[in-house]
N, C-alpha and C positions, 0 to 999 in steps of 0.2 A: 640374451640368446642372438647367435651367429646362424649362417645360412650358407651353403656350398656357393659357388660362384654359379652352379646351373639353376641351382635354384633363385639364386638373385636375379639371373638373365631371366628365366622366365617370368617372374615376378615383373619386373622392368620392360619384359613386353607385352604385358598385357592392360602397362599403363600406357603402352606406344611408346616405348622409347626403342629407338633401332640395336638390334644386337645380332651378330652373324646366325644363319643355321648351323644347328648341332645336334648332337646326340650323346645319351649315358650308356656307356661300356661297362661292362664288370668283367670282361673276358677279352685276351686280344682276338678272336673271332666273332664277337660282337663291335667292337669296335673297326674292324675291317668291312662289317658289315655297314653299318653307318658311313663310313668314307664314301662305298659304294654308292651308295645312296645321295651322297651330299653333289657325288658327280664335279667335285674340285679338284683344280690340277694340282693342289696344293691346300691338304688339310693339319691341324694343329691337335697335339693329342695332349692335354692336361691333367693331370692329376687332381683331384677331389679330394684337398684337406683344408681345414682351419685354420689358414695361418697363408701370409704373404710371402713373397719371395720365391716363388715355387721354379721359378724360372733357372735362377741360378744354383739352386739345387739340385736341377736337371730333373725338373717335375713337367717341362712342356717341352715337346719338341716338334720342331717344323719338319711335315714330311711330304714328299714327292710322287710317293707311288704306295702303292698297297702294302707292299712287302715292309716300307719303310714305317706303315702304320703299324702293321703285326708287330715288329720290332721295339719303336717305340712302347705300344701295350704293354708287350711282354716284359720290357724293362722297369715300367713305371710299377705297373699293379703290382703287390704286396711288399713294394719297396718301403722302407722307412726314410720318409723324406725328412731331411734337416733344412731349414733354413732359420733366419735371425729370429722369427718368432717362434720356434717350435723347443728350443733348447738341443741339446745336445743329443738325447734320445730320439729325435723326430716324431713323425706322425705316420701309422701307418695308412696306404695309400690304400683304400679298395674298389675306389671306381675311377675312371677317367671321362673327360668329358672331349668328345670329338668334334671340332667344328673344321667349316669352310676356311681357308685361308683368306687374307684380306689383304689390299693392296693399302699400305701405309705412307702417306706422304709424312705425316705429322703425328704426334703425339700428345695431346692434353690431356687435362686433371679438372674433373668434376666430382664435386659432394654436397652434400647436405648434410650438417652435423647439430645435436643437439646441445646448445651453449648451454651447460647448466647453472653455471655464475649468472649469467644473463636471463635465464630462463625463457629462451625464445630458441628458435633456429637459426642456423648461419649458417649463408649458404658460400661456397668457396669455389674459382675457378682458378688456372693455372697453365700458361705455355708449358712448363716442364712436365708433363706428363710421362708416364714410366718409369717413371722413378721415385726412389723413397720419398713422401711428402714432407716427413721432418726433418730430412738434409735438406729439402729444398729451403724450408721454413728456416732452418740454423744459419743456411747459408748465404742465400739470394731472398728475402723476406720479400724484398720489392715484387718480387714474380707470382706472389700470390695477393689473390683478388678477394676480397669478401663482403659481403653485407649481413645484415641482420634484420629479419622480418621481425614485423608487429605479430601479437598471440595471437593464433588463429585467423592472422590473414594471408594470404596466396604470396608467391613472389611476381610483382609488376615486370612488364616488360622492360619499361627504362633501367629497372636494378639489373636484371638479364645483359640488356644490350653494354652497363656498365662493366659486366664483369667480362663479358665476352668480347669485346672492342678492346680488353688489354693482352687479351690472347692472340692477338693480330687476327681475327678472322673476319672476311670480306663481309659485305651485308647480306648474300644468300645465305652463306653458314651462321652469322648471328643469327640469323631468323629459325635456321633449326634448332639451334644450340637452346637458345631461348624458350622454344615446344619442349626439348629436352629437361632443361633446368623445372620447369613447370610442373610437367612429369613426375621429376624426382621429389620435388615438393608436395606435390598430392599424393602421391605416395607414402612418402616420411608422415604424411600427417593422417593419412587414410588407415594406416599401417602401424602407427605408434611407432615409426624405425626409430632409433638416437643417433645412425650413422647410414647413409645409402653414398657410396663411392664408386665412381668409375675412373678406373686408373689403370690403362691408359682410356681414355675418348679419343678416339683416331679419326683422323680426318684422312678421307681415302683420296687416291689418288684421280677421282672424279668430282672429289670437294665433297665428297660428302661425312656426315659422322656418323659415327656408328661405337657402342659400346662395346670395347674388348674385351673388357673384364669388368666384374661386379661383385662389389661387398657390402651384405646390409645388416646390422645389427638390430637388434629389438630390445622395447621395453620389457622385461622379464613381468614384470607387474601389471602389464597390458596382456598379456596373452589371453586373458579369457575372455576378452573383449574380442579376439581376433583367433578365433579358434582354427579359421584355415592358415594362420601361421604357426600356431601352435602345433600343427598337424606336421610340418617340415622338421621338424626337430630331430 
């Protein structure tokens, strides 16, 4: 089972992962109201569909005024958003997520994924965030760092450091990243997730790490023991 970005971010935040403040809107008027409440000079309006590549298809718009927020919501809501993951028919956008803008200095990638062949969780990180990770793996595989976890065991500090130093982070950022990755692993184990992905994982101008996007897939066969997750469908 997949969930939308806003649901993934709410779940990540409940495990202590920093995410931008935002709100869900189903009308342009609601989008404007949320932007007013955020009080941010820049807001981002993002289509909520089960597919990646939304920005390239016109489903993510950066707005610098309330008028732009309204126009963006009007353009996105009701559209059939076509991305490389939807097929030519696209997916109908019924909701948008409106969040505060982030001062982005760098974009990284982080994920926890179930390695079915090895029967254990794998954790990955890359300095090439904001891109299709498949392209990175194909063209520059040396920029993807990974480690596999022992069944039932958490990810240890030294494993996180090995992943994050490869991403060119300083000591303070590595400490932040270690806490984030450990939270993602804890969530994946607690909720039977087969994929927990942050792309991009942003480094802000102030040197803080924050999840700008979130994608989570869950094991369908485990939903009966996670009724809170099943309710998100």
